[in-house]
N, C-alpha and C positions, 0 to 999 in steps of 0.2 A: 631777331631776323630780321624787322623792319630795317632797323639801323643800318647793319648789314649790306641789304638791299639797297638802300638811298647812299649809301658810301661807295658801291661796287655798279649798283647796276645803273643802266642807262634808258631813257625813255619818257617822250611825250605823254600823258594824259589820255590825247584825242587819240592818237597812232595807240596805243594801248586796249582803248576801247573800242576802235576799229576793228583790229585785230582780234577782240574778244567776238564781236557780235560777227565777224566774218565765218566764224565755223568752224570746228576743228581745235577748239582751242582744246587740252586737257587740262597741265596747271601749272602753278611758276614753279620755279628752282633758285633758291640761292646758296652760294657756294659762298668761299672765302673768298674768293677772287671774281666772280662776275654772276649774274643773275642771266638768266633765261625762261621764255615762256615756250610750252612744248603744244607740239597742233599735229592735229591726225590729217595726215595727206592720200585716204587710201588706205592701201596697208603698212604705209612709212608714217614713221614721228621724227616730225623737221620740230630743232632746238632753235629759237629765235632769240638774239641776245637783245637785251635794252638798250635804245640807243640814242637817250641824250637823258644829262643829269635829270634827277628825281630829286624830291624830298618824301621824307618820313610820312606827312596824310597822307599823298598821294598813293603810297606802296599798300598803305594802311587801306586803303579804298580798293585796291587790287585783289588784295588777299582776305578782305572781306567777302568778297566776290567769288571766290577761288572756297573759303568757307563756307559758303552757305549751298554748295554743293551743284548748283544749278548749272554750271561747265565743268563741273566737274565727270572725266569719262577714263578708268582706267586700260589701256593698252589695247589691253585683249579682250576687250568689253565690248558687244555691238549693242549694250540692252539700253534699259531702260534709261540710264542718264543720257547719251546722247539723246533718245526720243524726248526726253524733256527739255533741252535745249535747241531744239530743234522746233517745237508746240511755239508757234506765233503767240497761243491763247495763253501761255506762260511766259514770253519773251513781254507781251504787252501788260500782261499784269504785273508785271516789275513795275514798270508806268504808273499804273492808273488804281492800284491798290496804296498808294501812300497820300500824304495829307496835301494839302492846293500849294504848303510850302515846297516839299518834297521836290512836288513839279516843276516850280516854279526855278526852283535853284538847278533843276535838270535842263530846263531849258535855257537858262543862262549860262549853260556849263556845253551846251550845244549837245543838242541829243542825236544819235547816231543813224545817219540816214536809214539804214534798214529797216527801222522802225516804216518807213515806210511799204518796207516788202513785207512786212510780218501786216500789215493793215489789208494787203491785196489779198494775203496767204487765206484773212480769213474771209474775204467775201468781196469788199470794194474794189474797183475798177482803175486804171490810171487816169483817167480820165476825172472819175471824181475825185481824185486823190488833188488834181492838177487846178481842179476848182477850185478846193476850200484852199490851198494851200496856195493860191495866187501866182504859178506859174505855170509853164509849158511843160506839156506831159514829156516831151525829149528833155527840159532840163531834171524834172527828177529822175527820168532813167539817165542821163549822165552823172550826178548827184550820187544816185545809189550804187550805178557799176562803179564808180573811183571810189567809194566808200568814204564822202568826205561826212564832214562833218553839219548838219542844219544851222543857219544861221539863225536868231532871235525868234525875227518874224517868221518862218518858216516851221520853229519849233512851236512858238504858240499853239497856230493854228493847229497842227497836227498834234498836239499834247490835246487839246481842246477836243478831236475826233479819237483820241487814245482813251478820254476819262469819258467821254460818253458812250461810245462802243463797250468798252466796260462795266460800264452801268449796267446799260440794255440788255449784255449776254445777261448777268448775275440775274435781270429779271426776268428774262425769257427761256433760259437755262439752256440757250440756246444760237449760237455766231450764228446760223443763216437765219434763224426768224431774227434776229437783231438787227442783221445787216439789211433783208426786207424791211423791217418796219420802219428804221431808219430812212428807207428810199418812198415809202408810200405818205400821201398827203394824207397831213393830219389835223381833226376837225379843231384839236387845241391849239393850232397855230395858225389858227385862220386857211386852213389849207393846204399851208407851206409843207414842203418836206423837211424833214427833222435832220439829214444830211445838211441842205442846203441854207438853215436855218443857224444852224453853230457856228458861223463863219463869221458871227457879233458876237459878242460877252450876252446883249436883252436876248440875244435867241438862246444862247444857248445854254442862259439860266430855265426858259421856256422850258427846252428839250428835255432838263434836268426835270423839273416838273411835271412831264407829262411821262417818263420812264419811271418817277417815283410813283405815280399813278398805279400804272402795269407790278408794279413791282410789291403798293398793298393791295394787289386783285383786282382792281380796276382794270376800266377799256378805256386806252388814249389814241 
């Protein structure tokens, strides 16, 4: 199947990932002379042809996503599969549950800008994201609306927030509590807020240590 899609399908990896993250993705279909991605748009099903030459390794990655089940939803079913796909916690978990090497590869490949949307859904404000990423709110909104891929600097800072937020959610057991903790001045950080500290590598390591204290039953 991989070889068939590689020979006849047409897509760019970043384009494909942007389409997947945009929502409504149902499945990838490979036929003898074509390859298409199926999306749901309201009550309709839309078939999108792959648009640029691709290689086998790229298609393997796409099919891996499909076979994991995170984005699969049968056309007649509006149930749990779609809810899982739209869950921002699940979407972020796909990033923060990997290893540091996985995170680094994802940043260098280009994080999808919809990651910012997931962080806002979890509880952060656009102003907070802009301060962490180092750009204006307008730039964030524009890039998110166009479904552009983040550059390495933007992705690196975004990934720091994603991973520490994942750790905090695991420690507190609740996204709202985790975000509140990120916003509060912290004695372990000399009174600095965790959300402000994560803009540097040193600050991130201190925040991780503080989250670790919480995870093991302490107060930080």
